[in-house]
Every structure is written in C-alpha cells, then in structure tokens.
N, CA, C, O and the ligand as a Tripos MOL2 file, in Angstrom:
@<TRIPOS>MOLECULE
protein
  241   239    61     0     0
PROTEIN
NO_CHARGES

@<TRIPOS>ATOM
      1 N           0.8700   -1.1720    0.0090 N.3       1 MET1
      2 CA          0.0000   -0.0090   -0.0060 C.3       1 MET1
      3 C           0.8760    1.2290    0.0010 C.2       1 MET1
      4 O           1.2010    1.7380    1.0740 O.2       1 MET1
      5 N           1.2590    1.7150   -1.1310 N.am      2 ALA2
      6 CA          2.1180    2.9120   -1.2500 C.3       2 ALA2
      7 C           1.3590    3.9890   -1.9870 C.2       2 ALA2
      8 O           0.5420    3.7190   -2.8670 O.2       2 ALA2
      9 N           1.6450    5.1900   -1.6140 N.am      3 TYR3
     10 CA          1.0240    6.3180   -2.2730 C.3       3 TYR3
     11 C           2.0890    7.1990   -2.9090 C.2       3 TYR3
     12 O           3.1010    7.5130   -2.2820 O.2       3 TYR3
     13 N           1.8610    7.5890   -4.1340 N.am      4 TYR4
     14 CA          2.8770    8.3660   -4.8480 C.3       4 TYR4
     15 C           2.3290    9.7470   -5.0880 C.2       4 TYR4
     16 O           1.1320    9.9940   -4.9410 O.2       4 TYR4
     17 N           3.2050   10.6320   -5.4540 N.am      5 ASN5
     18 CA          2.7700   11.9820   -5.7890 C.3       5 ASN5
     19 C           2.1670   12.0130   -7.1620 C.2       5 ASN5
     20 O           2.6820   12.6480   -8.0820 O.2       5 ASN5
     21 N           1.0960   11.3330   -7.2760 N.am      6 ASN6
     22 CA          0.4520   11.1020   -8.5640 C.3       6 ASN6
     23 C          -0.9950   11.5710   -8.3500 C.2       6 ASN6
     24 O          -1.7640   10.9680   -7.6020 O.2       6 ASN6
     25 N          -1.3320   12.6740   -9.0370 N.am      7 LYS7
     26 CA         -2.6470   13.2660   -8.8310 C.3       7 LYS7
     27 C          -3.7270   12.7050   -9.7380 C.2       7 LYS7
     28 O          -4.8620   13.1810   -9.7350 O.2       7 LYS7
     29 N          -3.3740   11.7070  -10.5030 N.am      8 LYS8
     30 CA         -4.3500   11.1480  -11.4540 C.3       8 LYS8
     31 C          -5.5150   10.4820  -10.7280 C.2       8 LYS8
     32 O          -6.6680   10.5740  -11.1520 O.2       8 LYS8
     33 N          -5.1910    9.8160   -9.6360 N.am      9 GLU9
     34 CA         -6.2500    9.1350   -8.9050 C.3       9 GLU9
     35 C          -6.1770    9.5390   -7.4320 C.2       9 GLU9
     36 O          -5.6830    8.7820   -6.5960 O.2       9 GLU9
     37 N          -6.6630   10.7150   -7.1300 N.am     10 PRO10
     38 CA         -6.5750   11.1820   -5.7410 C.3      10 PRO10
     39 C          -7.3810   10.2560   -4.8280 C.2      10 PRO10
     40 O          -8.4800    9.8070   -5.1550 O.2      10 PRO10
     41 N          -6.7930   10.0030   -3.6990 N.am     11 VAL11
     42 CA         -7.4450    9.1370   -2.7220 C.3      11 VAL11
     43 C          -7.9830   10.0020   -1.5700 C.2      11 VAL11
     44 O          -7.2210   10.6470   -0.8490 O.2      11 VAL11
     45 N          -9.2640    9.9960   -1.4240 N.am     12 GLU12
     46 CA         -9.8530   10.7940   -0.3350 C.3      12 GLU12
     47 C          -9.5760   10.0870    0.9850 C.2      12 GLU12
     48 O          -9.8310    8.8910    1.1310 O.2      12 GLU12
     49 N          -9.0520   10.8410    1.9380 N.am     13 GLU13
     50 CA         -8.7340   10.2400    3.2310 C.3      13 GLU13
     51 C          -9.5830   10.8860    4.2970 C.2      13 GLU13
     52 O          -9.7850   12.1000    4.2910 O.2      13 GLU13
     53 N         -10.0740   10.0880    5.2020 N.am     14 ILE14
     54 CA        -10.9050   10.6070    6.2950 C.3      14 ILE14
     55 C         -10.4350    9.9880    7.5860 C.2      14 ILE14
     56 O          -9.8200    8.9220    7.6150 O.2      14 ILE14
     57 N         -10.7500   10.7030    8.6640 N.am     15 GLU15
     58 CA        -10.4570   10.1740   10.0060 C.3      15 GLU15
     59 C         -11.3740    8.9550   10.2660 C.2      15 GLU15
     60 O         -12.5930    9.0220   10.1100 O.2      15 GLU15
     61 N         -10.7500    7.8780   10.6550 N.am     16 THR16
     62 CA        -11.4590    6.5980   10.7800 C.3      16 THR16
     63 C         -11.1370    6.0250   12.1490 C.2      16 THR16
     64 O          -9.9790    5.9990   12.5670 O.2      16 THR16
     65 N         -12.1570    5.5700   12.8350 N.am     17 THR17
     66 CA        -11.9330    4.9040   14.1440 C.3      17 THR17
     67 C         -11.5100    3.4730   13.8810 C.2      17 THR17
     68 O         -12.1860    2.7320   13.1680 O.2      17 THR17
     69 N         -10.3620    3.0880   14.4740 N.am     18 VAL18
     70 CA         -9.8540    1.7430   14.3330 C.3      18 VAL18
     71 C          -9.5880    1.1490   15.7010 C.2      18 VAL18
     72 O          -9.4470    1.8680   16.6900 O.2      18 VAL18
     73 N          -9.5220   -0.1630   15.7430 N.am     19 TRP19
     74 CA         -9.0080   -0.8600   16.8790 C.3      19 TRP19
     75 C          -7.5440   -1.1570   16.6560 C.2      19 TRP19
     76 O          -7.1760   -1.7270   15.6290 O.2      19 TRP19
     77 N          -6.6890   -0.7730   17.6140 N.am     20 SER20
     78 CA         -5.2690   -0.9730   17.4590 C.3      20 SER20
     79 C          -4.7750   -1.8990   18.5640 C.2      20 SER20
     80 O          -5.1980   -1.7930   19.7160 O.2      20 SER20
     81 N          -3.8780   -2.8040   18.1990 N.am     21 CYS21
     82 CA         -3.3380   -3.7590   19.1670 C.3      21 CYS21
     83 C          -2.5250   -3.0400   20.2400 C.2      21 CYS21
     84 O          -1.7810   -2.1030   19.9460 O.2      21 CYS21
     85 N          -2.6720   -3.4800   21.4660 N.am     22 THR22
     86 CA         -1.9520   -2.8370   22.5580 C.3      22 THR22
     87 C          -0.5420   -3.3750   22.7420 C.2      22 THR22
     88 O           0.2160   -2.8360   23.5480 O.2      22 THR22
     89 N          -0.1740   -4.4230   22.0170 N.am     23 SER23
     90 CA          1.1390   -5.0050   22.1350 C.3      23 SER23
     91 C           2.1620   -4.1670   21.3720 C.2      23 SER23
     92 O           1.9670   -3.8450   20.2000 O.2      23 SER23
     93 N           3.2700   -3.8120   22.0630 N.am     24 ASP24
     94 CA          4.2900   -3.0260   21.4340 C.3      24 ASP24
     95 C           4.9650   -3.7360   20.2540 C.2      24 ASP24
     96 O           5.4840   -3.0920   19.3410 O.2      24 ASP24
     97 N           4.9490   -5.0530   20.2890 N.am     25 SER25
     98 CA          5.6380   -5.8040   19.2790 C.3      25 SER25
     99 C           4.7390   -6.2250   18.1380 C.2      25 SER25
    100 O           5.1350   -7.0150   17.2810 O.2      25 SER25
    101 N           3.5210   -5.6930   18.1300 N.am     26 CYS26
    102 CA          2.5340   -6.1190   17.1240 C.3      26 CYS26
    103 C           1.9490   -4.8700   16.4850 C.2      26 CYS26
    104 O           1.6910   -3.8680   17.1520 O.2      26 CYS26
    105 N           1.7480   -4.9550   15.1770 N.am     27 SER27
    106 CA          1.1830   -3.7910   14.4490 C.3      27 SER27
    107 C          -0.2370   -4.0920   13.9940 C.2      27 SER27
    108 O          -0.7390   -3.4750   13.0550 O.2      27 SER27
    109 N          -0.8700   -5.0210   14.6480 N.am     28 GLY28
    110 CA         -2.2330   -5.3950   14.2490 C.3      28 GLY28
    111 C          -3.2380   -4.2930   14.4640 C.2      28 GLY28
    112 O          -3.1740   -3.5890   15.4720 O.2      28 GLY28
    113 N          -4.1480   -4.1300   13.5590 N.am     29 TRP29
    114 CA         -5.2620   -3.1660   13.7610 C.3      29 TRP29
    115 C          -6.3890   -3.5370   12.7760 C.2      29 TRP29
    116 O          -6.1640   -4.2620   11.8070 O.2      29 TRP29
    117 N          -7.5760   -3.0370   13.0370 N.am     30 MET30
    118 CA         -8.6810   -3.2600   12.1390 C.3      30 MET30
    119 C          -9.6370   -2.0700   12.2230 C.2      30 MET30
    120 O          -9.7390   -1.3920   13.2450 O.2      30 MET30
    121 N         -10.3070   -1.8530   11.1460 N.am     31 ARG31
    122 CA        -11.3120   -0.7910   11.1540 C.3      31 ARG31
    123 C         -12.4440   -1.1740   12.0650 C.2      31 ARG31
    124 O         -12.8750   -2.3260   12.1120 O.2      31 ARG31
    125 N         -12.9280   -0.1610   12.8040 N.am     32 GLU32
    126 CA        -14.0290   -0.4350   13.7280 C.3      32 GLU32
    127 C         -15.2320   -0.9880   12.9600 C.2      32 GLU32
    128 O         -15.9310   -1.8670   13.4620 O.2      32 GLU32
    129 N         -15.4750   -0.4890   11.7660 N.am     33 ASP33
    130 CA        -16.6310   -0.9360   11.0110 C.3      33 ASP33
    131 C         -16.5150   -2.4170   10.5940 C.2      33 ASP33
    132 O         -17.5080   -3.0580   10.2490 O.2      33 ASP33
    133 N         -15.2940   -2.9320   10.6360 N.am     34 TYR34
    134 CA        -15.1110   -4.3350   10.2010 C.3      34 TYR34
    135 C         -15.0450   -5.3040   11.3940 C.2      34 TYR34
    136 O         -14.9000   -6.5140   11.2210 O.2      34 TYR34
    137 N         -15.1540   -4.7500   12.5870 N.am     35 SER35
    138 CA        -15.1210   -5.6380   13.7550 C.3      35 SER35
    139 C         -16.5520   -5.8610   14.2260 C.2      35 SER35
    140 O         -17.3580   -4.9320   14.2670 O.2      35 SER35
    141 N         -16.8430   -7.0570   14.5670 N.am     36 PHE36
    142 CA        -18.1840   -7.4070   14.9450 C.3      36 PHE36
    143 C         -18.3450   -7.5930   16.4390 C.2      36 PHE36
    144 O         -19.4300   -7.9260   16.9160 O.2      36 PHE36
    145 N         -17.2690   -7.3790   17.1780 N.am     37 GLU37
    146 CA        -17.3070   -7.5060   18.6300 C.3      37 GLU37
    147 C         -17.1620   -6.1250   19.2310 C.2      37 GLU37
    148 O         -16.5640   -5.2380   18.6220 O.2      37 GLU37
    149 N         -17.7170   -5.9320   20.4480 N.am     38 THR38
    150 CA        -17.6240   -4.6500   21.0600 C.3      38 THR38
    151 C         -16.1950   -4.3930   21.5790 C.2      38 THR38
    152 O         -15.7400   -3.2500   21.6030 O.2      38 THR38
    153 N         -15.5080   -5.4350   21.9840 N.am     39 GLU39
    154 CA        -14.1270   -5.3040   22.4010 C.3      39 GLU39
    155 C         -13.3130   -6.4400   21.8000 C.2      39 GLU39
    156 O         -13.0550   -7.4460   22.4600 O.2      39 GLU39
    157 N         -12.9090   -6.2730   20.5380 N.am     40 PRO40
    158 CA        -12.2300   -7.4070   19.8530 C.3      40 PRO40
    159 C         -10.8170   -7.5900   20.3590 C.2      40 PRO40
    160 O         -10.2120   -6.6900   20.9400 O.2      40 PRO40
    161 N         -10.3140   -8.7820   20.1190 N.am     41 THR41
    162 CA         -8.9060   -9.0680   20.4110 C.3      41 THR41
    163 C          -8.1760   -9.0760   19.1040 C.2      41 THR41
    164 O          -8.7720   -9.2820   18.0460 O.2      41 THR41
    165 N          -6.8540   -8.8470   19.1750 N.am     42 CYS42
    166 CA         -6.0240   -8.7450   17.9800 C.3      42 CYS42
    167 C          -6.0980  -10.0600   17.1950 C.2      42 CYS42
    168 O          -5.9570  -11.1410   17.7670 O.2      42 CYS42
    169 N          -6.3180   -9.9560   15.8850 N.am     43 PRO43
    170 CA         -6.3350  -11.1740   15.0590 C.3      43 PRO43
    171 C          -4.9600  -11.8160   14.8990 C.2      43 PRO43
    172 O          -4.8440  -12.9740   14.4990 O.2      43 PRO43
    173 N          -3.9300  -11.0500   15.2150 N.am     44 LEU44
    174 CA         -2.5440  -11.5770   15.0410 C.3      44 LEU44
    175 C          -2.0020  -12.1880   16.2880 C.2      44 LEU44
    176 O          -1.4060  -13.2650   16.2460 O.2      44 LEU44
    177 N          -2.1970  -11.5130   17.4250 N.am     45 CYS45
    178 CA         -1.5830  -12.0090   18.6590 C.3      45 CYS45
    179 C          -2.5920  -12.1880   19.8090 C.2      45 CYS45
    180 O          -2.2250  -12.6390   20.8940 O.2      45 CYS45
    181 N          -3.8390  -11.8390   19.5690 N.am     46 HIS46
    182 CA         -4.9370  -12.0390   20.5230 C.3      46 HIS46
    183 C          -4.7850  -11.1970   21.7890 C.2      46 HIS46
    184 O          -5.3550  -11.5300   22.8280 O.2      46 HIS46
    185 N          -4.0240  -10.1170   21.7060 N.am     47 ALA47
    186 CA         -3.9470   -9.1580   22.8090 C.3      47 ALA47
    187 C          -5.1880   -8.2540   22.7780 C.2      47 ALA47
    188 O          -5.9560   -8.2450   21.8160 O.2      47 ALA47
    189 N          -5.3460   -7.5130   23.8430 N.am     48 GLU48
    190 CA         -6.4360   -6.5300   23.8650 C.3      48 GLU48
    191 C          -6.1660   -5.4590   22.8060 C.2      48 GLU48
    192 O          -5.0300   -5.2100   22.4020 O.2      48 GLU48
    193 N          -7.2730   -4.8390   22.3800 N.am     49 MET49
    194 CA         -7.1720   -3.7610   21.4180 C.3      49 MET49
    195 C          -7.7510   -2.4980   21.9860 C.2      49 MET49
    196 O          -8.6250   -2.5410   22.8510 O.2      49 MET49
    197 N          -7.2620   -1.3470   21.4950 N.am     50 THR50
    198 CA         -7.7390   -0.0710   21.9960 C.3      50 THR50
    199 C          -8.1380    0.7700   20.8000 C.2      50 THR50
    200 O          -7.5520    0.6700   19.7220 O.2      50 THR50
    201 N          -9.1700    1.6220   21.0170 N.am     51 LYS51
    202 CA         -9.6310    2.4620   19.9420 C.3      51 LYS51
    203 C          -8.6910    3.6390   19.7210 C.2      51 LYS51
    204 O          -8.1660    4.2210   20.6700 O.2      51 LYS51
    205 N          -8.4910    3.9740   18.4630 N.am     52 GLU52
    206 CA         -7.7520    5.1830   18.1400 C.3      52 GLU52
    207 C          -8.2690    5.6580   16.7720 C.2      52 GLU52
    208 O          -9.0010    4.9570   16.0740 O.2      52 GLU52
    209 N          -7.8490    6.8840   16.4260 N.am     53 THR53
    210 CA         -8.2720    7.4550   15.1790 C.3      53 THR53
    211 C          -7.1140    7.5380   14.2120 C.2      53 THR53
    212 O          -6.0490    8.0440   14.5650 O.2      53 THR53
    213 N          -7.2990    7.0570   13.0170 N.am     54 ARG54
    214 CA         -6.2830    7.1490   11.9950 C.3      54 ARG54
    215 C          -6.8850    7.7910   10.7720 C.2      54 ARG54
    216 O          -8.0950    7.7410   10.5520 O.2      54 ARG54
    217 N          -6.0140    8.4030    9.9690 N.am     55 VAL55
    218 CA         -6.4670    8.9650    8.6930 C.3      55 VAL55
    219 C          -6.2250    7.8960    7.6500 C.2      55 VAL55
    220 O          -5.0820    7.5320    7.3740 O.2      55 VAL55
    221 N          -7.3140    7.3880    7.0640 N.am     56 LEU56
    222 CA         -7.2160    6.2680    6.1410 C.3      56 LEU56
    223 C          -7.9760    6.6140    4.8600 C.2      56 LEU56
    224 O          -8.8720    7.4580    4.8590 O.2      56 LEU56
    225 N          -7.6010    5.9510    3.7820 N.am     57 PRO57
    226 CA         -8.3800    6.1380    2.5350 C.3      57 PRO57
    227 C          -9.8450    5.7910    2.7640 C.2      57 PRO57
    228 O         -10.1780    4.8000    3.4130 O.2      57 PRO57
    229 N         -10.7020    6.6310    2.2140 N.am     58 LYS58
    230 CA        -12.1250    6.3940    2.3770 C.3      58 LYS58
    231 C         -12.5400    5.1400    1.5710 C.2      58 LYS58
    232 O         -12.0970    4.9330    0.4420 O.2      58 LYS58
    233 N         -13.3820    4.3350    2.1770 N.am     59 LEU59
    234 CA        -13.8840    3.1630    1.4410 C.3      59 LEU59
    235 C         -15.0470    3.5840    0.5810 C.2      59 LEU59
    236 O         -15.9110    4.3540    0.9990 O.2      59 LEU59
    237 N         -15.0510    3.0710   -0.6090 N.am     60 SER60
    238 CA        -16.1340    3.4230   -1.5080 C.3      60 SER60
    239 C         -17.3800    2.6190   -1.1970 C.2      60 SER60
    240 O         -18.4040    2.7860   -1.8610 O.2      60 SER60
    241 ZN         -1.5450   -7.8840   18.1150 Zn       61 ZN61
@<TRIPOS>BOND
     1     1     2 1
     2     2     3 1
     3     3     4 2
     4     3     5 am
     5     5     6 1
     6     6     7 1
     7     7     8 2
     8     7     9 am
     9     9    10 1
    10    10    11 1
    11    11    12 2
    12    11    13 am
    13    13    14 1
    14    14    15 1
    15    15    16 2
    16    15    17 am
    17    17    18 1
    18    18    19 1
    19    19    20 2
    20    19    21 am
    21    21    22 1
    22    22    23 1
    23    23    24 2
    24    23    25 am
    25    25    26 1
    26    26    27 1
    27    27    28 2
    28    27    29 am
    29    29    30 1
    30    30    31 1
    31    31    32 2
    32    31    33 am
    33    33    34 1
    34    34    35 1
    35    35    36 2
    36    35    37 am
    37    37    38 1
    38    38    39 1
    39    39    40 2
    40    39    41 am
    41    41    42 1
    42    42    43 1
    43    43    44 2
    44    43    45 am
    45    45    46 1
    46    46    47 1
    47    47    48 2
    48    47    49 am
    49    49    50 1
    50    50    51 1
    51    51    52 2
    52    51    53 am
    53    53    54 1
    54    54    55 1
    55    55    56 2
    56    55    57 am
    57    57    58 1
    58    58    59 1
    59    59    60 2
    60    59    61 am
    61    61    62 1
    62    62    63 1
    63    63    64 2
    64    63    65 am
    65    65    66 1
    66    66    67 1
    67    67    68 2
    68    67    69 am
    69    69    70 1
    70    70    71 1
    71    71    72 2
    72    71    73 am
    73    73    74 1
    74    74    75 1
    75    75    76 2
    76    75    77 am
    77    77    78 1
    78    78    79 1
    79    79    80 2
    80    79    81 am
    81    81    82 1
    82    82    83 1
    83    83    84 2
    84    83    85 am
    85    85    86 1
    86    86    87 1
    87    87    88 2
    88    87    89 am
    89    89    90 1
    90    90    91 1
    91    91    92 2
    92    91    93 am
    93    93    94 1
    94    94    95 1
    95    95    96 2
    96    95    97 am
    97    97    98 1
    98    98    99 1
    99    99   100 2
   100    99   101 am
   101   101   102 1
   102   102   103 1
   103   103   104 2
   104   103   105 am
   105   105   106 1
   106   106   107 1
   107   107   108 2
   108   107   109 am
   109   109   110 1
   110   110   111 1
   111   111   112 2
   112   111   113 am
   113   113   114 1
   114   114   115 1
   115   115   116 2
   116   115   117 am
   117   117   118 1
   118   118   119 1
   119   119   120 2
   120   119   121 am
   121   121   122 1
   122   122   123 1
   123   123   124 2
   124   123   125 am
   125   125   126 1
   126   126   127 1
   127   127   128 2
   128   127   129 am
   129   129   130 1
   130   130   131 1
   131   131   132 2
   132   131   133 am
   133   133   134 1
   134   134   135 1
   135   135   136 2
   136   135   137 am
   137   137   138 1
   138   138   139 1
   139   139   140 2
   140   139   141 am
   141   141   142 1
   142   142   143 1
   143   143   144 2
   144   143   145 am
   145   145   146 1
   146   146   147 1
   147   147   148 2
   148   147   149 am
   149   149   150 1
   150   150   151 1
   151   151   152 2
   152   151   153 am
   153   153   154 1
   154   154   155 1
   155   155   156 2
   156   155   157 am
   157   157   158 1
   158   158   159 1
   159   159   160 2
   160   159   161 am
   161   161   162 1
   162   162   163 1
   163   163   164 2
   164   163   165 am
   165   165   166 1
   166   166   167 1
   167   167   168 2
   168   167   169 am
   169   169   170 1
   170   170   171 1
   171   171   172 2
   172   171   173 am
   173   173   174 1
   174   174   175 1
   175   175   176 2
   176   175   177 am
   177   177   178 1
   178   178   179 1
   179   179   180 2
   180   179   181 am
   181   181   182 1
   182   182   183 1
   183   183   184 2
   184   183   185 am
   185   185   186 1
   186   186   187 1
   187   187   188 2
   188   187   189 am
   189   189   190 1
   190   190   191 1
   191   191   192 2
   192   191   193 am
   193   193   194 1
   194   194   195 1
   195   195   196 2
   196   195   197 am
   197   197   198 1
   198   198   199 1
   199   199   200 2
   200   199   201 am
   201   201   202 1
   202   202   203 1
   203   203   204 2
   204   203   205 am
   205   205   206 1
   206   206   207 1
   207   207   208 2
   208   207   209 am
   209   209   210 1
   210   210   211 1
   211   211   212 2
   212   211   213 am
   213   213   214 1
   214   214   215 1
   215   215   216 2
   216   215   217 am
   217   217   218 1
   218   218   219 1
   219   219   220 2
   220   219   221 am
   221   221   222 1
   222   222   223 1
   223   223   224 2
   224   223   225 am
   225   225   226 1
   226   226   227 1
   227   227   228 2
   228   227   229 am
   229   229   230 1
   230   230   231 1
   231   231   232 2
   232   231   233 am
   233   233   234 1
   234   234   235 1
   235   235   236 2
   236   235   237 am
   237   237   238 1
   238   238   239 1
   239   239   240 2
@<TRIPOS>SUBSTRUCTURE
     1 MET1         2 RESIDUE 1 A MET
     2 ALA2         6 RESIDUE 1 A ALA
     3 TYR3        10 RESIDUE 1 A TYR
     4 TYR4        14 RESIDUE 1 A TYR
     5 ASN5        18 RESIDUE 1 A ASN
     6 ASN6        22 RESIDUE 1 A ASN
     7 LYS7        26 RESIDUE 1 A LYS
     8 LYS8        30 RESIDUE 1 A LYS
     9 GLU9        34 RESIDUE 1 A GLU
    10 PRO10       38 RESIDUE 1 A PRO
    11 VAL11       42 RESIDUE 1 A VAL
    12 GLU12       46 RESIDUE 1 A GLU
    13 GLU13       50 RESIDUE 1 A GLU
    14 ILE14       54 RESIDUE 1 A ILE
    15 GLU15       58 RESIDUE 1 A GLU
    16 THR16       62 RESIDUE 1 A THR
    17 THR17       66 RESIDUE 1 A THR
    18 VAL18       70 RESIDUE 1 A VAL
    19 TRP19       74 RESIDUE 1 A TRP
    20 SER20       78 RESIDUE 1 A SER
    21 CYS21       82 RESIDUE 1 A CYS
    22 THR22       86 RESIDUE 1 A THR
    23 SER23       90 RESIDUE 1 A SER
    24 ASP24       94 RESIDUE 1 A ASP
    25 SER25       98 RESIDUE 1 A SER
    26 CYS26      102 RESIDUE 1 A CYS
    27 SER27      106 RESIDUE 1 A SER
    28 GLY28      110 RESIDUE 1 A GLY
    29 TRP29      114 RESIDUE 1 A TRP
    30 MET30      118 RESIDUE 1 A MET
    31 ARG31      122 RESIDUE 1 A ARG
    32 GLU32      126 RESIDUE 1 A GLU
    33 ASP33      130 RESIDUE 1 A ASP
    34 TYR34      134 RESIDUE 1 A TYR
    35 SER35      138 RESIDUE 1 A SER
    36 PHE36      142 RESIDUE 1 A PHE
    37 GLU37      146 RESIDUE 1 A GLU
    38 THR38      150 RESIDUE 1 A THR
    39 GLU39      154 RESIDUE 1 A GLU
    40 PRO40      158 RESIDUE 1 A PRO
    41 THR41      162 RESIDUE 1 A THR
    42 CYS42      166 RESIDUE 1 A CYS
    43 PRO43      170 RESIDUE 1 A PRO
    44 LEU44      174 RESIDUE 1 A LEU
    45 CYS45      178 RESIDUE 1 A CYS
    46 HIS46      182 RESIDUE 1 A HIS
    47 ALA47      186 RESIDUE 1 A ALA
    48 GLU48      190 RESIDUE 1 A GLU
    49 MET49      194 RESIDUE 1 A MET
    50 THR50      198 RESIDUE 1 A THR
    51 LYS51      202 RESIDUE 1 A LYS
    52 GLU52      206 RESIDUE 1 A GLU
    53 THR53      210 RESIDUE 1 A THR
    54 ARG54      214 RESIDUE 1 A ARG
    55 VAL55      218 RESIDUE 1 A VAL
    56 LEU56      222 RESIDUE 1 A LEU
    57 PRO57      226 RESIDUE 1 A PRO
    58 LYS58      230 RESIDUE 1 A LYS
    59 LEU59      234 RESIDUE 1 A LEU
    60 SER60      238 RESIDUE 1 A SER
    61 ZN61       241 GROUP 0 **** ****
C-alpha cells in the first residue's frame, strides 16, 4: 500500500476509528466498521485492542 505524488487518482482520506493492538511488538489493527465484537482481540496475537483514530483512505 504505497502512495505516490500522482494526482491522477486522488485518494480521499478521512479520519477513521480503528481498533489498534496494545502489544508493542505487534502492528495489528482493524477498522471499527469491520469488527463485529464490542471489544475485539487482535487477530494476530490475541492481545487486547484499543480504539484510536487514523487517517485512512475512504472506502467506496
Ligand atoms: Zn496484536
């Protein structure tokens, strides 16, 4: 997932609520909209997850 200075296909980015893994050694995260549990665990390491806001490409 790389973005270049290419204006041909601008990607609209919006602030998105995501669940982020609390483990320092893990970069797991998921979009809140894609999680079906109120307090999901990390799909990679099964640690607790915490909500945070990231700027992500808008889903069509
Ligand atoms: Zn994790």
